[in-house]
VOGU-3710 file (C-alpha; in Angstrom, 3 decimals, decimal comma):
1> mtdlqtsppp> 79,102/155,543/120,495  76,601/154,544/117,818  75,225/156,866/115,344  72,038/156,695/112,855  71,665/158,980/110,544  68,317/160,363/109,550  69,260/163,432/107,313  68,887/162,206/103,765  72,574/163,041/101,722  72,515/160,671/98,896
11> vaeapddatm> 74,773/158,531/101,324  73,838/158,030/104,876  77,248/158,003/105,374  79,610/159,861/103,172  82,749/160,583/104,588  83,140/164,985/105,080  85,364/166,480/102,643  88,436/166,495/105,120  88,440/162,711/105,605  86,942/161,799/101,354
21> saqparksrw> 90,858/161,782/100,332  91,405/158,640/102,429  88,746/156,328/100,662  90,537/154,367/98,387  89,641/152,634/95,250  88,720/148,806/95,971  91,196/147,094/95,724  90,880/142,972/95,142  89,559/140,988/97,320  90,211/138,061/99,761
31> rmsrrgflig> 87,238/136,903/101,291  87,742/134,748/104,516  84,182/133,418/104,166  84,353/131,939/101,286  83,870/128,721/103,170  80,057/129,564/103,951  79,272/131,235/100,740  80,325/128,290/98,787  78,265/126,284/100,833  75,679/128,896/100,536
41> agvvagglal> 75,303/129,138/96,716  76,929/125,633/96,012  74,687/123,344/98,651  71,836/123,426/96,395  72,544/123,476/93,156  75,049/120,688/94,377  72,023/119,164/95,568  69,913/119,196/92,517  72,865/117,591/91,064  73,029/115,042/93,408
51> gyvygvpwar> 69,754/114,838/93,406  69,346/113,486/89,284  72,536/110,780/90,045  70,635/109,172/93,511  66,966/110,670/93,720  65,502/113,369/94,740  64,665/111,748/98,776  68,739/110,972/99,349  69,544/114,877/97,884  66,759/116,331/100,436
61> lqlagvfega> 68,979/114,207/103,523  71,635/115,649/102,400  70,168/119,377/102,434  68,397/118,797/105,216  71,720/117,437/107,506  73,435/120,470/106,187  70,968/122,611/107,372  70,384/121,445/110,366  74,535/120,763/111,619  75,473/124,118/110,483
71> egppgdyped> 76,349/127,496/112,791  74,650/129,896/111,068  73,894/131,251/107,206  76,661/131,253/105,137  77,987/135,302/105,171  79,189/137,525/102,375  80,827/140,104/104,286  83,051/142,744/102,613  86,699/142,750/102,128  88,512/145,389/102,100
81> pwvwfevlpd> 89,900/147,332/105,451  87,693/151,146/104,146  84,753/150,206/103,597  84,189/148,958/107,678  86,282/151,747/109,167  86,382/155,440/108,686  89,145/157,499/110,145  87,107/161,061/111,961  88,921/164,606/111,720  89,270/164,014/115,928
91> srirlylmkv> 90,673/161,223/115,185  88,447/158,388/116,860  87,232/155,346/114,051  84,278/154,721/113,056  83,247/151,114/112,276  80,227/150,492/109,522  78,491/147,432/110,366  75,985/146,167/108,053  74,162/144,205/111,463  71,088/145,590/113,021
101> emgqgvhtal> 71,071/147,027/116,602  67,438/145,525/117,854  68,622/145,505/121,626  70,531/142,239/121,330  73,524/144,072/121,877  74,922/143,031/118,331  76,974/146,815/118,091  78,772/146,469/121,259  79,827/142,554/120,458  81,273/143,561/116,977
111> aqiaaeelgi> 82,754/146,799/118,308  85,050/144,583/120,384  86,237/142,272/117,911  87,205/145,495/116,486  89,222/146,878/118,719  90,647/143,830/120,202  92,427/144,009/116,423  92,904/148,142/115,661  94,578/148,189/119,769  92,622/151,444/120,222
121> awqdldvaqa> 91,303/152,859/123,414  86,789/151,771/124,304  85,958/155,565/123,584  88,299/155,950/120,779  86,068/154,112/118,269  83,131/155,396/116,655  80,074/152,777/116,037  78,101/153,708/112,876  75,072/151,782/110,817  75,513/151,175/107,216
131> stgrdmggsl> 72,925/151,657/105,275  72,828/149,805/101,634  74,289/152,212/100,014  77,395/151,170/101,288  79,047/148,231/100,362  78,835/145,852/102,645  78,797/142,688/101,389  75,601/140,524/100,624  74,766/139,168/104,529  72,173/142,730/104,753
141> mtsgsssvsg> 70,181/140,490/106,906  69,988/140,263/111,097  68,978/137,174/111,849  69,921/133,260/112,241  72,088/133,781/115,483  74,657/134,201/113,358  75,631/137,710/113,382  78,440/137,712/115,408  79,910/133,919/114,398  79,463/135,201/111,020
151> vfqplleaaa> 81,344/138,158/111,114  84,145/137,665/113,793  86,490/135,875/111,342  86,098/138,458/108,732  85,818/141,777/111,157  89,184/140,702/113,526  90,951/139,730/109,575  89,969/143,504/108,296  90,604/145,734/111,768  93,810/143,689/111,543
161> tfrsmlamqa> 94,461/145,071/108,422  93,351/148,311/108,831  95,554/149,031/111,720  98,659/148,093/109,642  97,997/149,519/106,241  98,261/152,654/108,673  101,078/151,872/110,810  103,209/150,955/107,040  102,023/154,561/106,595  102,696/156,274/109,971
171> avllrvpvdq> 106,095/154,766/109,841  106,412/156,765/106,038  105,547/159,368/107,620  107,636/158,613/111,527  110,605/157,953/108,960  111,082/154,840/111,073  111,041/151,290/110,197  107,598/149,553/111,256  107,935/147,574/113,229  108,818/150,677/115,643
181> vgvdgrgfav> 105,648/152,002/115,359  103,009/151,290/118,131  99,310/152,381/118,301  99,304/154,550/120,821  96,054/156,874/122,079  95,294/158,501/118,924  97,238/157,516/116,995  100,821/155,931/116,224  104,259/156,751/118,228  107,319/155,495/117,926
191> qgdavkrvdf> 108,680/152,684/120,396  110,522/154,617/123,213  109,906/157,559/122,018  106,130/158,971/122,814  106,791/162,392/121,353  107,634/161,411/117,636  103,581/160,562/116,524  101,463/160,795/114,296  98,072/160,852/114,903  95,565/158,667/112,931
201> htvatsktew> 93,838/161,400/110,927  97,257/162,908/109,345  97,962/159,348/108,097  94,324/158,793/106,691  94,508/161,254/104,989  98,168/161,570/103,708  97,591/159,617/100,735  94,806/159,375/98,530  95,340/156,086/97,103  96,113/152,841/99,154
211> eapkepapvk> 97,165/149,287/98,553  95,641/146,535/100,321  97,732/143,781/101,577  97,108/140,200/98,910  96,345/138,419/102,416  94,682/140,164/105,309  96,793/140,771/108,010  97,637/138,342/110,567  95,218/138,273/114,083  96,235/138,107/117,932
221> rwqdftvigq> 95,920/134,618/119,013  92,565/134,312/120,818  94,134/133,015/123,969  96,120/136,819/123,815  92,370/138,818/123,772  92,089/141,409/125,818  88,681/143,331/125,279  86,766/140,062/123,654  85,836/138,668/127,236  84,606/140,973/128,354
231> slprvdipak> 81,747/143,419/129,754  82,327/146,577/128,107  79,252/148,873/128,800  76,934/148,801/125,826  77,875/151,719/123,150  73,107/152,015/122,281  72,385/153,063/125,692  73,813/156,386/125,645  71,924/157,378/123,139  68,972/155,212/124,107
241> vtgaaiygmd> 69,148/156,823/128,188  69,131/160,189/126,152  66,554/159,562/123,889  68,652/160,375/121,239  68,190/156,703/119,357  66,010/156,787/116,236  63,576/154,163/115,943  61,808/153,636/112,365  58,755/155,520/114,033  60,561/158,318/114,804
251> vrlermkyga> 62,173/159,084/112,115  61,359/162,940/110,458  61,875/164,537/107,207  60,671/168,242/105,636  57,976/168,284/104,127  57,078/164,582/105,054  53,646/163,505/104,989  51,756/160,535/107,232  50,260/157,555/105,020  47,680/155,131/106,448
261> vvrpptisaa> 46,662/151,839/104,132  42,969/150,238/103,793  43,044/145,854/105,591  41,123/143,151/104,936  38,601/141,933/106,419  39,777/138,448/106,732  43,230/136,665/106,194  41,454/135,240/102,768  39,542/138,431/101,322  40,908/139,564/97,698
271> pksfdasaaa> 40,053/143,686/97,157  36,394/144,219/94,821  36,082/148,206/94,686  37,029/151,158/96,944  35,787/154,697/97,200  37,403/156,754/98,624  35,705/159,788/97,818  34,433/160,281/101,570  38,305/160,015/102,539  39,509/162,675/100,295
281> amdgvvkvvv> 36,933/164,931/101,208  38,176/165,138/104,738  40,288/167,861/106,633  44,085/166,998/106,285  44,001/164,455/104,102  46,783/165,642/101,351  45,646/162,975/98,787  43,904/159,403/98,494  45,254/156,052/96,291  42,878/153,694/94,789
291> ekdfagvian> 45,035/150,936/92,923  43,427/147,899/92,370  44,976/146,042/95,040  45,450/148,823/97,191  43,699/152,110/98,819  45,705/153,979/100,875  45,261/157,886/102,261  48,208/160,499/102,924  47,865/163,771/105,379  49,422/165,853/106,887
301> srpaayaava> 48,770/164,536/110,311  48,916/160,423/111,830  45,570/161,480/113,600  44,322/162,464/110,249  45,151/159,673/107,933  44,127/156,792/110,513  40,357/158,785/110,961  40,192/159,281/106,612  41,311/155,893/106,147  38,858/154,399/108,090
311> qirsewdegh> 36,682/156,197/106,090  37,405/154,518/102,319  34,341/152,571/101,486  35,572/149,094/100,523  34,294/145,791/98,819  35,965/142,357/99,307  35,215/138,797/98,772  36,102/137,279/102,077  37,275/133,883/101,063  35,818/130,928/103,509
321> rwqqeeleal> 36,115/132,509/106,866  38,511/129,789/108,504  38,007/128,972/112,095  40,839/127,888/114,186  39,870/124,028/114,711  39,584/123,765/110,575  43,237/125,742/110,320  44,501/122,616/113,168  42,765/119,638/111,068  45,169/121,057/108,114
331> vtaegndgiv> 48,361/120,591/110,264  48,712/116,877/110,981  51,974/114,759/110,619  50,336/111,906/108,825  50,724/110,627/105,430  53,008/109,724/103,005  54,290/112,933/102,015  56,707/113,476/104,123  60,811/114,438/103,352  62,982/112,746/105,996
341> iqdvgnaprv> 65,231/114,973/107,236  67,383/112,574/109,131  67,658/108,600/108,830  69,958/106,820/110,324  69,786/102,926/110,869  66,449/101,440/110,214  64,430/103,275/112,801  60,946/102,187/111,279  62,098/98,674/111,635  63,090/98,770/115,305
351> lgeattlsae> 60,143/100,708/116,510  58,001/97,874/114,833  59,585/94,922/117,124  58,184/95,734/119,647  56,125/97,810/122,162  56,733/101,349/121,502  56,229/104,663/123,841  54,342/106,945/122,001  53,612/110,326/122,390  51,612/113,743/120,055
361> yrtpfaihtp> 52,525/117,456/121,064  51,060/120,486/119,500  52,218/124,380/119,437  49,677/127,065/118,626  50,080/129,881/116,620  51,988/132,559/117,927  52,189/136,512/117,216  55,809/138,897/117,597  54,470/142,062/119,355  57,495/143,946/119,343
371> leaqaaladv> 57,105/146,914/121,528  57,624/149,429/118,174  55,311/148,546/115,689  56,394/148,326/111,313  57,343/151,922/110,559  59,188/153,546/107,418  59,830/156,480/106,102  59,816/156,514/101,758  61,273/159,183/99,732  60,742/158,726/96,526
381> qpdyvriwcs> 61,822/160,700/93,726  63,028/159,846/90,237  66,492/159,972/90,310  66,719/158,133/93,543  64,252/155,911/97,017  65,514/156,467/100,258  63,328/154,605/102,714  64,380/154,518/106,264  62,753/151,805/108,395  63,076/149,697/111,657
391> tqgqgfvrsq> 64,558/146,454/109,198  66,034/142,999/110,216  66,337/143,107/106,453  67,293/145,953/105,141  68,257/143,127/101,421  65,245/142,579/101,389  63,772/145,446/101,931  65,163/147,414/99,153  64,696/144,255/96,258  61,443/143,789/97,313
401> vakaigvdeq> 60,704/148,195/97,514  61,934/148,229/93,915  60,350/145,803/92,261  57,124/147,371/93,823  57,179/150,427/92,499  59,062/149,430/89,086  62,323/151,114/90,121  66,128/149,857/89,471  67,421/148,266/92,404  70,459/149,860/92,156
411> ivevfptylg> 68,694/153,243/93,036  66,857/152,615/95,812  68,917/153,328/99,531  67,483/151,373/103,110  68,811/153,526/106,031  68,104/150,941/109,484  67,374/152,551/112,223  67,231/151,354/115,620  64,596/148,412/115,810  61,906/148,431/118,826
421> ggygrkagwe> 62,153/144,914/119,304  62,809/142,056/116,457  61,980/138,501/116,587  62,026/138,025/113,125  58,771/140,287/111,794  60,873/143,181/111,185  62,704/140,916/108,831  59,399/141,659/106,745  59,049/144,989/103,953  55,608/145,437/104,102
431> vaieaarlsk> 55,454/148,925/105,733  58,050/150,519/103,158  56,295/149,048/100,195  53,064/150,728/101,554  55,113/154,045/102,425  57,050/153,798/98,988  53,774/153,897/97,036  52,279/156,479/98,528  55,634/158,583/98,609  55,449/157,644/95,239
441> avgapvhvgw> 51,601/158,711/94,419  52,666/161,925/95,745  55,894/162,553/95,652  56,996/163,388/98,731  58,419/161,685/101,844  55,802/159,613/103,644  55,716/157,721/107,285  53,678/154,624/107,432  53,536/154,197/111,488  51,723/150,682/111,967
451> srtdemrygy> 48,473/150,986/114,941  48,740/148,132/117,264  45,563/146,305/115,345  47,699/146,382/112,331  50,598/144,867/113,917  48,445/141,855/115,087  46,569/141,146/112,565  48,478/141,547/109,315  51,910/140,643/109,876  53,036/136,741/109,475
461> frplthhkly> 53,448/134,376/112,334  54,804/131,707/113,950  52,867/128,351/112,474  50,379/125,559/114,113  52,887/122,613/114,650  51,989/119,005/115,305  53,772/116,235/116,176  54,129/112,781/116,785  56,873/110,827/118,502  58,016/107,559/118,738
471> grvdgegkll> 60,426/104,906/120,537  62,422/102,192/122,353  64,976/102,181/125,200  66,952/98,343/126,059  66,882/97,382/129,718  69,908/99,526/130,428  68,482/102,243/129,531  69,379/102,772/126,433  67,900/104,428/123,192  67,573/101,550/120,589
481> aiehrqasgd> 65,260/104,048/118,346  63,855/107,394/118,210  61,530/108,996/115,578  59,994/112,052/115,193  57,072/113,422/112,555  56,601/116,914/112,610  54,123/119,111/110,922  54,386/122,922/110,240  53,191/125,741/108,148  56,387/127,182/106,050
491> vafdflppfm> 58,841/129,479/108,098  61,479/130,518/105,896  59,921/129,527/102,146  58,013/132,754/102,075  61,418/135,132/101,758  62,990/132,740/99,217  63,785/131,941/96,045  60,282/129,519/94,292  62,639/127,027/94,000  63,523/125,978/97,058
501> savmgadfga> 60,232/124,884/98,252  61,169/122,191/95,009  64,213/122,122/96,537  63,808/120,435/99,727  60,628/119,671/99,986  60,669/120,413/103,571  61,093/124,255/105,234  63,991/123,929/106,864  63,160/126,996/109,146  60,051/124,336/110,471
511> yrgatiryda> 62,537/122,118/111,740  64,668/123,938/112,740  65,523/122,107/116,244  63,605/118,872/114,515  66,448/115,920/114,549  67,237/113,808/117,268  70,372/114,464/118,815  70,860/112,210/121,569  73,591/108,889/120,159  70,542/106,236/119,199
521> pnkrtvafrr> 71,685/103,672/116,813  68,437/104,174/114,862  66,981/107,923/115,111  64,342/109,048/111,508  62,868/112,499/111,360  60,471/113,261/108,510  59,124/116,508/108,207  55,408/117,520/106,884  55,234/120,917/104,717  51,512/122,471/105,676
531> dlplrtgwwr> 49,756/124,394/103,032  48,102/127,257/105,074  45,710/130,285/104,276  47,771/132,758/106,361  50,993/133,776/105,678  53,739/132,701/108,259  56,998/132,963/108,995  60,564/133,537/110,962  60,156/134,158/114,115  62,172/133,683/116,848
541> glgllpntfa> 64,340/130,695/116,832  62,260/129,462/114,300  60,429/125,814/114,805  62,994/125,478/117,237  60,711/126,236/120,237  58,256/123,973/118,671  60,414/121,377/117,543  62,119/120,872/121,032  58,764/121,727/123,463  58,503/118,126/121,042
551> vesfidelah> 61,528/116,249/121,590  62,625/117,036/124,861  59,404/116,330/126,472  59,600/112,910/124,353  62,769/112,556/125,970  61,889/112,542/129,146  59,220/110,966/128,756  61,512/107,899/127,950  63,601/108,336/130,852  60,454/107,683/133,093
561> aagvdpltfr> 59,328/104,724/131,467  62,419/103,301/131,647  62,556/104,321/135,107  65,873/106,193/134,557  66,571/109,704/135,845  65,860/112,056/133,290  69,443/114,001/133,719  71,898/110,663/133,998  69,044/109,043/130,985  70,786/112,034/128,783
571> lrnlrdagds> 74,200/111,540/129,152  73,833/107,592/128,858  72,872/108,802/125,448  75,315/111,239/124,166  78,940/110,876/123,324  81,974/112,609/124,965  83,427/114,031/121,635  82,576/116,765/119,622  79,219/119,098/120,039  78,083/116,056/122,277
581> grykrvlqaa> 80,388/115,896/124,750  79,282/119,863/124,776  76,093/119,667/125,533  76,810/116,569/128,230  78,690/119,387/130,287  76,128/122,276/129,972  73,800/119,133/130,975  75,951/118,622/134,149  76,383/122,638/134,694  72,908/123,011/134,273
591> aelgewgkpa> 71,739/120,505/136,606  74,509/121,870/139,088  73,410/125,252/139,181  69,657/124,598/139,375  69,982/121,789/142,400  69,306/119,486/139,933  69,073/115,617/142,669  67,986/117,662/145,450  64,835/117,863/147,057  62,770/120,773/146,248
601> pagrarglag> 61,021/122,975/147,781  57,539/121,880/149,897  54,457/122,259/146,566  57,785/123,005/144,143  59,124/120,478/141,882  62,016/120,797/138,940  62,338/119,788/135,226  65,350/119,273/132,669  65,714/119,640/129,260  68,401/121,146/126,401
611> qidvgtpvam> 69,410/121,604/122,596  71,963/121,913/120,820  71,011/124,969/117,662  73,906/126,491/115,606  76,376/124,695/117,511  75,412/126,104/121,241  74,018/123,607/123,618  72,049/124,703/126,188  70,515/123,305/128,728  67,968/124,395/131,244
621> vaeisldgat> 66,294/123,237/135,120  63,457/125,045/135,957  61,209/125,016/139,235  57,244/125,937/139,700  54,439/125,499/141,521  50,770/124,682/140,823  48,970/128,390/142,138  45,732/126,164/144,297  43,653/129,651/143,559  44,048/130,399/139,623
631> gairvhriaa> 45,342/126,779/138,314  48,329/128,307/136,647  51,687/127,005/136,417  53,932/130,094/138,424  57,869/129,228/137,330  60,138/130,571/139,883  63,241/129,946/138,615  64,888/128,695/135,992  69,036/127,496/135,941  70,290/127,983/132,279
641> amdcgltinp> 73,609/126,891/131,073  75,240/127,638/127,673  78,198/126,821/125,859  78,936/129,157/122,701  82,282/129,144/122,078  84,332/132,233/122,520  82,445/134,471/124,461  82,636/138,033/123,550  80,793/139,576/125,690  80,142/137,630/129,117
651> dgakaqvegn> 77,099/140,505/130,334  75,197/140,503/126,732  75,560/136,484/126,687  73,932/136,380/129,348  71,200/139,000/128,568  69,997/136,734/125,721  69,440/133,899/127,803  67,892/135,551/130,212  65,821/137,373/127,344  65,267/134,064/126,085
661> imwgvgsali> 63,451/132,783/128,733  61,434/135,446/129,567  60,084/134,840/125,974  59,793/131,646/126,648  58,098/131,398/129,377  55,157/133,732/128,404  55,145/131,006/125,058  54,878/128,504/127,581  52,045/129,214/128,977  50,373/131,628/127,800
671> eemtvrdgqv> 50,754/132,907/124,414  47,901/131,573/122,026  47,104/133,012/118,538  43,946/131,667/117,025  41,876/132,727/113,714  38,026/133,368/114,385  35,732/133,514/111,394  38,595/134,060/108,741  40,164/136,914/111,084  43,114/136,856/113,608
681> apanfdkypl> 40,890/136,957/116,931  43,558/139,265/119,504  43,349/142,782/117,397  45,671/144,046/121,168  47,355/142,773/124,621  43,913/142,507/126,153  43,744/138,783/124,245  47,198/138,295/123,441  48,616/138,894/126,660  52,797/138,782/127,904
691> ltmkeapdvt> 54,582/137,642/131,087  54,505/140,303/133,314  57,834/141,958/135,427  55,165/139,806/138,497  55,232/136,065/136,472  58,590/136,722/135,377  60,853/133,962/136,907  64,155/134,730/138,506  66,914/133,708/136,804  70,404/131,962/136,974
701> vtlleagdgr> 73,093/132,042/134,111  76,698/129,949/133,858  78,744/129,957/131,133  81,214/127,221/129,299  83,860/127,900/126,390  84,566/125,120/124,191  88,428/125,943/123,996  88,528/126,584/120,375  88,594/130,346/120,168  85,293/131,013/117,713
711> prgvgeppig> 82,010/132,281/118,975  79,347/130,473/117,980  75,367/131,726/118,095  73,682/133,226/121,609  70,013/135,225/120,040  67,661/132,039/119,680  69,091/128,786/121,271  67,410/129,507/124,550  64,564/129,664/122,967  64,645/126,459/122,939
721> pvapaianaf> 64,556/124,615/126,353  62,654/126,922/128,200  58,904/124,986/127,589  59,592/121,105/128,152  61,715/121,934/131,230  57,764/123,777/132,653  56,160/120,768/130,795  58,253/118,234/132,047  58,831/119,694/136,019  55,011/119,863/135,716
731> faltgrrlrq> 55,144/116,098/135,712  57,957/115,961/138,255  55,532/117,657/140,130  51,695/115,523/139,758  52,641/112,973/137,786  50,553/113,922/134,761  51,581/115,359/131,333  51,101/118,060/129,209  51,020/118,119/125,723  49,859/121,267/124,263
741> lpmnpariaa> 50,967/125,049/124,157  49,967/126,778/126,166  50,962/125,175/129,449  47,593/127,197/130,180  44,619/127,038/133,567  42,522/124,782/130,895  44,509/122,486/129,840  45,742/121,886/133,306  42,298/121,711/134,951  42,318/118,583/131,922
751> ala> 45,197/116,791/132,598  44,506/116,667/136,540  40,213/115,262/135,640
//
């Protein structure tokens, strides 16, 4: 059902001759994502103007509120239905998508949205990944838990309009009023006369000019949906089960060569010279490429490329040989350079009036570790550049490749493949640039596939974080004041125009999840941006896991200090309306599912945590024990509740929660990247172990719905509560706190000493 093209036509999705005539010229556009587009384009400009009037700190506070309260990044999607859809010769309908499939099931969910309004059978809809050669708007990025929530309304309206346009033409061909025509199988039939019918392909090819309506066609009420809300089978599974699925590492073309690139010895190294003479003489080597800042090999096979690049002698200015302890000392939530991103009441004054509870938390660097390492195939020719790669950000790849090899962006076309895991790491473009530089040098297609060591050491990482929290509670267990001081390396800024950091001051990706969502009359969050000598960036949920670990652990500490049950404390400090009310219901649902308040089995204890992210509240109850032999935490069970609004595919939504939980447990208990002697220490999984099936907890998930017919994000919100739920369970079990991730046996032993 899903089609990924790997052959190199000028445009990957060019329809065959039989359907070419059905493709119309562009019409005047409507833009149902206009509000989001205006927010995205205008909020920064507005912030600059308001900063001039009211002062930079005030403007930054307002901008932070927009980013933290948003239900995802703004979108820019096509309005012309013929950009989204194509009628195939067999009268199936093909849906083109700009969002990439990396195991999260987005192609299935979006197909359900389209099928709902097209009115066709599930098996009659074909899904294709669009290349950048197709005008799919400006949202050429799959991130931020925004694919379904962002595309939902534009795609519903495009599908309804496409069906309406075809129906009007079918009525002309059948010579009946349009209100007597309805979808029937792969075409239209006259109501009450199934013999009088016409198939979709005949309709689509019966004219060459299509007049788009001034406004999109009306869509169904969400209460009437019949396809949306079903757990339909994933559209990508057949290709993956049969081996037909094409990933970035799999793409092959005729005349294709293989490339490998020299890597620096330390994170601060700068190249001084390269000697590639020995590599050039090796069997299988086609060409060596040596430039001022770059050296690589082009060979007839990948083993030959790897072997030859290892023989290139290089000289480096290695810079400072950083140690882990030095980097941790750089990331502190102290000083006068913090940016206030939340300020309600007067938290500093209230906290200074009486004794307060305070605590510090830390989280480590983390690596993405996708199963499929970075991979790209580039074919650079004088009049075109084509890139096939497993990428979350084909728009980034297109622009960065054009810049790197000095060509017009308009001649660069990117063909996204399936991704063998993304997690934010596949938003990068380094491997595509390497392949493009080598292809340009040799004039033939070149495939670059990173080794596991490359993947571990030379990407970007989740940054270190440091958190200081202060709080006061009154005699009734209500929050009086709370402050969160958060420090982190960059997460989003490296991917954005430089002026963004000057405007924002603090990285909105780093402080995702840092603000206090509880109803305190005085609350303040201050973000500290810290420069690090290695590249940090997107990681699943951005700053959501570190920040939720700190905030929800501290909320638990406040509850116990006040002598109030942690669930009761949270409910007591939440309002009944809006997202706060939805969060209350999610907490209650997770508590019921996780048997909160009931005695845990002998030797076990339970912990609770929650969060609201991109408009999606999530809560979890973790049940743990301590392994007497290893000293490690054993997570037996996690019960989770989530309200993602209108659920498109319940099985898919639950799978996202389950995947986040496994990812979160590994991050909470095991994963930690360190730097030694100027280099990222782990080079493979032996030094960076992941959660195994044997260690995986049982997971139960319940889904709630807001009841307003709007889907919210699912891909990242569940990552936040996992670690604090485990940490809070550890306190319930031992009476001791773990305030640093990962919660490994060494830290557990220190806490219990």
